[in-house]
C-alpha positions, 0 to 999 in steps of 0.5 A: 486430449486433456481439457483446458484448465480454467482458473475458476472454482465453483462451490456448493452451498445449502442446508445439510442433507440437501444433496450437495456432496451427491451432486458433486459426485454426479458432476465429477465422479469424485467422492469429496467426503474423504474422512472416515467420520464423514463416511460413517455419519453420511455427513460432510464435516470438512471441505471437499475438492474435485475437478469438474469437466464442462464441455472442453474446460475443467474447473474446480468444485469445492463442496462445503458442509451444510450443518450449522456446527461447521459454518466456519468450514463453509466460510473457509471454502466459500472464500475461494469460490467464483460462483456458487451452486445453491443446493435446495432439496425439493422435499425440505425446501428453504431451511436455516442454513440455506438462508445463512449460506446465502447471507455469507455468500453475499457478504463474501462478494460472490455475484454469480450462481445458479440453484440446483433443486435436488431430490425431485424424485421424492416430490410430485409436480405440484410440490416442484412448481411450488418450490420453484415459486418459493425459491424465486421469491426467496432469492428476490433482491439477492445476487441470485435474483433471476438465476436459473432454478434447475430441478435435478435428481442425483438418483435417477439423473433426471434434469442433468442435461439441462443442469449441465447447460446451466452450469456451462452458461454460468462458467462462461459468465464468470471472468477468471481471477486476475493473475498479475498480482502477488501470489497468495494462497490461504491454506485449507490443509497440509499433509505429508506424501511419502517420497515428496514430503509436505504438501499444502492445498487450497485455492490461491486468491491472487497471482500465480506461482511456478515450480521452483518459486520461493514462497514464505509460510505465514505466520511461521515466516518460513521460506521454501521452494516449490518442488511440485504442483498439482492443479485439479489433481493433475501435475502442472508447472504453474498454478493460477489464482482461482484454481484448486491446487496442491503445492509440494514444499518438501521440508516444511513440517505439516504438523506445524501448519493449520487451516488459516495459514498462508503461503505467499511471495516473500516481502509483501505480507505478514501476520497482523492484528489490527485491521480496518474494515468496511462492514455491512450488517445483515438486516435485523429482519433477516430470519438468520439474524432476527432480534439477536443482533447486539453488536456494540463498540468493543464486542467480542466476535468471530472474525473469518477471512480467507480460511482463517477463523479467530476471535477478535474485538470490534471497534466502531469508527463510524458515528451513530448506532449500529443498525441492521442493513447499514454500512460502517467503518470498523476496526478489529483486533484479532486475538491471533494475528492473521494474514489478509490484504486490501480488498479481502472479504470477511465474515463476522459472527457473534459468540453467543448465540453463534450467528452470522451478523455481517461481513464485508471488505478488509480495507487495510492492516494498520499498526495500532488502534485508530481514534475516531475523535481525531480530525479527518480520520473517518473521512480518510478511512471512507476514502481509503475504503472506496479506493481499495476495490480499484487497483489504480485508484488505491495506488493513487490514494497510497501515493497521496497518503504516504508517510513522506509526500514523495514515495518509492515503487518499493514502498507503494508495492509493499502497501498496495500488495502489487508486484513491481511490473504491474505497479510500474504499469499503473504508475505510468498510467497515473503519470500520464493522467497527471494524477501522480508526478514522477521525480528523478531517483524513483520518487512519486508524488501525488499532484495534490500533495505537491500543490499542498507542499509547494504552497506550504514551502512558499508560505515559509519563504514568504514569511521569511521575506516579511521578517527579514526583507533585507535578506536575499532568501533562504537556503534549503537547510534553513527551510528544513529548520523552519519546518522543524520548528513548526512540525516537530522532529520529522515533518511539518503538517500542511495546511489544515485539512491536508493529508500530507506533510512537508518532509525534512528529507532534503532530496524531496525538498529539493525536488519540490523546489525544482518544480517551483523554480520550473514554474517560476514561483521561486528563484535561486541565487547564490544557493538562496531561495526567494519568491519571484519578484523579491527585492531585498530592502534596507532601512536607511540607517542600516543601508549606510552602515552596510555600505560603509562596511562593504567599502572597508572590505573593498579597500582592505581587499587582502587584509580584511577587517575584523568585526572589532575593526569594523565597529571601531571604524564605522561607529556601528554597534557590534550586534548590528555589524554582525548582522550586516556582515551576515547579510553581505555573506548571504548576498555573496558580497563576502566570502568565508575562506576559513579560520574566521576570515571573510574576503570581499567577493571582488578580492577572491575573484582577483586572487583567483585570476592572479593564481591562474595567470601565475601557474599558467606562466610558471607551471606551479606556485610555491605557497610562500609566493602567494603573499607577494602576489596579493601583497598581504601577510601569511595570516591572510594568504595561507587561509585563502590558498586553502580555500582555493584547494577546497573549492577545487581550483588548486592541487597541493603537493607539499608546499607547491600548488598546481591547477587542478583542472588547467583552464583553456587559455 
């Protein structure tokens, strides 16, 4: 019976010639030094992978080189580890790469492991006891503080029973990687197999993939379908995050693929240059760092993430001087674009001397350099960095910091790197907790953003009431125009210190208005929005002129007066007449029917009644008859008929009108 394949990968770490590869061979029976040069020199220079059976489970083992010249390869291998076997030779003891490897493992976020104290066949009992004490002190305060220190000999086999028991306990303590994310595999290598074509290999950091799935190779941006999968050297129809895997995509060119390239699901990732990161600098008193830490704004560094290693420029966004042991928000610009996602870990190394000085977590890719002098930039980045490790919290953050106050599932999925099904679950929880509000049309808005946007909208309406107390309110288009005056071409900043903007997108504005109407803070009448309790008020002289103008429209119901006639008959200046006519339209007392003509609402309602009664009795209306129905001339009758066509009351066939939807008697 085949052992159960668990998506956990262990790895070795430690100084050169301390027995890492021999230990892996003893555990797995596999020789991980596969290169001719490795066999000739007796030294690992590349990553080695092997399946390891522990009890009834099978996990992966990645063996890393221990020489200081191959630290970049060690980092590439360590990026896929879930737990580590720190290998220390009893005769040599703690060496430079023991320290540097432990620093790198810590910075990469590895939190599980044990120590294999090898070559015990070369030392006596006193040296063995001394080494165990030295290691316990060396590991104090690290993630391996209190971890088992297990003596073992790769030559005699002494200690292997206890070592296997410790390894079994280590595996049981590790929680396998989640597999409901977006599949992504930073590549270790690519090669060609006769009869199959190109095979790419590595350890997926997220999600799962099946035979037949479409993947994209980045940065080449070439798609392909999985033809065959091997996990821990055995054929499988599925690969999970945390499993050592080889994936066959036959038509890719292996010569165009290098370590650091990535395969993933299409649509989520692209190779980027600018990344915001949370950096932890190693303490200056670390022997691996010492007094050689001289990082400053604009420093050129080696940037390692996933299996990639590129030169980059580091820009400090946090305030104050960089000090060993401190945490900082930085931005890096990679000389060559790399693929990375929120929450990925990274390592920084100086160029001269080549030394690991820090590392931490990638927060997010950004399109350009950020300026820390801009208000709230650092505060926002700190909040973003704190949100990234928690999926739900990051989705909530991205909802509140979207380009538009209301965002979509597709936009959130792309930014948060969460597949649709999982994202829907997260959003449902956030909606249930009332942290996010779901709107029709697949829109989501953060509750704080809604509160800010609603407050800003109410400010616009309130200011309009103060400036035009006689008006019944604003239309949606007027609100958009007012927002554009204050907010530029696309959106209006909310109150100072806010993180969102009031958009000019009508659908989002209508949703905000709907929520305010539901709360009773806005009322709508005749497509005009007003604060609850607003009552239009007029100055005495304007009220008299308004009444006189409306009276004339009532009296001349189907032969309405022009502006010139209103000026002449009321003695009111033309500018005032035009203003008051506009107000009467806003109050729905006057109706524009086209061709520059306005009718009183009562006249329009009376004409509608006469039309309906006539067509109900006669079955139709000839256009020429209408002027006799309302006792007016062709000048006024035809535009009024056309108005009723436009509003859907009538259906025109030539010069004959019918009721479009005959009303029930």
